[in-house]
Structure formats: C-alpha cells, structure tokens
C-alpha positions as CSV (number, residue, x, y, z in Angstrom):
1,M,92.8,0.3,-75.6
2,V,95.2,-0.5,-78.2
3,F,99.1,-0.7,-77.5
4,D,101.7,-0.2,-80.0
5,R,103.6,-3.2,-78.8
6,R,102.9,-6.6,-77.1
7,V,102.0,-6.4,-73.5
8,S,101.6,-9.3,-71.1
9,W,98.0,-10.1,-69.8
10,I,99.0,-8.8,-66.3
11,K,100.1,-5.5,-67.8
12,N,97.0,-5.2,-70.0
13,L,94.7,-5.9,-66.9
14,S,96.5,-3.4,-64.7
15,I,96.4,-0.5,-67.4
16,V,92.6,-1.2,-68.1
17,A,92.0,-1.4,-64.3
18,W,93.8,1.9,-63.8
19,V,91.7,3.4,-66.6
20,A,88.5,2.1,-65.1
21,V,89.3,3.4,-61.8
22,C,90.4,6.9,-63.0
23,S,87.4,7.3,-65.1
24,R,84.9,6.1,-62.6
25,N,83.2,4.3,-65.3
26,S,81.1,1.3,-63.8
27,K,80.5,-0.2,-67.1
28,L,84.1,-0.4,-68.0
29,K,84.7,-1.8,-64.4
30,D,82.0,-4.6,-65.4
31,W,83.6,-5.1,-68.7
32,L,87.1,-5.7,-67.0
33,A,85.7,-8.2,-64.6
34,M,84.3,-10.2,-67.4
35,Q,87.7,-10.2,-69.5
36,C,89.3,-11.4,-66.2
37,V,86.5,-14.3,-65.8
38,K,86.9,-15.1,-69.6
39,G,90.8,-14.9,-69.3
40,S,91.1,-12.9,-72.5
41,S,90.5,-9.5,-74.0
42,T,88.0,-8.8,-77.0
43,L,88.5,-5.7,-79.1
44,R,85.6,-4.8,-81.4
45,V,86.4,-3.0,-84.6
46,A,82.9,-2.7,-86.1
47,P,79.4,-1.6,-84.9
48,K,77.5,-4.1,-82.9
49,G,73.8,-4.0,-82.8
50,D,72.9,-0.4,-82.0
51,K,76.4,0.4,-80.6
52,P,78.6,2.6,-83.0
53,S,82.1,1.4,-84.1
54,P,84.8,2.0,-81.2
55,R,86.4,5.3,-81.8
56,N,89.8,6.9,-80.9
57,V,89.6,9.1,-77.9
58,F,93.4,9.6,-77.1
59,R,96.7,8.6,-79.1
60,Y,100.0,8.8,-77.3
61,G,103.6,8.1,-78.6
62,S,104.8,6.0,-81.5
63,Q,102.1,4.3,-83.7
64,D,103.8,2.6,-86.4
65,H,103.6,-0.9,-85.2
66,Q,100.8,-2.9,-83.7
67,I,98.3,0.5,-83.8
68,K,99.3,0.7,-87.5
69,A,98.4,-2.9,-88.0
70,F,95.1,-2.5,-86.2
71,L,94.0,0.6,-88.0
72,K,94.6,-1.1,-91.3
73,Y,92.6,-4.2,-90.3
74,R,89.9,-2.0,-88.8
75,K,89.8,0.0,-92.2
76,L,89.5,-3.5,-94.0
77,I,86.6,-4.7,-91.7
78,K,84.6,-1.5,-92.3
79,R,85.1,-1.8,-96.1
80,I,83.9,-5.6,-96.0
81,K,80.9,-4.4,-93.9
82,K,80.0,-1.7,-96.4
83,G,80.5,-4.2,-99.5
84,V,83.5,-2.3,-100.9
85,K,86.2,-4.0,-102.5
C-alpha cells in the first residue's frame, strides 16, 4: 500500500492488518507479522527474482503528493533496470 500522505507506524500497521483480515490472505498476514518483527515496512518497486513488479490494484482519493512521488520513483527504477536513460 502507498499512502498519499505520511501516516504513523501504528496507523500503517492497523490498515495493513485490516486488509490482511478482510482479504483472508495468509501470505499477507505472514508479511505483516514480519514487518512487525522488523519494526519497519519494505515497499518493493521492481521485480524480485521470479516475482513480477508490484502492480496497482486499487486507487482512492487524491494522488498528487506521496503517490505521485512514488510513481515517479518507480518509473525511474524501471528505466534504470532496463538500462534506459
């Protein structure tokens, strides 16, 4: 998940936990548990091994702050990975 504004660590955890419970996705619950153990979240923007790049599945509300910056950064990473300047 990418938020358009800064959120506290507690708010981030509560939102991810809510999505994990509603989706009934055991892998997401495992991922959430590991983020809690680490004390930080990891947001992957490029492919990893045989896993594809993360994709947008839902957008809501304004997207002109942090999301815009994230998408710009993601595009840069993909261009670097492809070797395009």
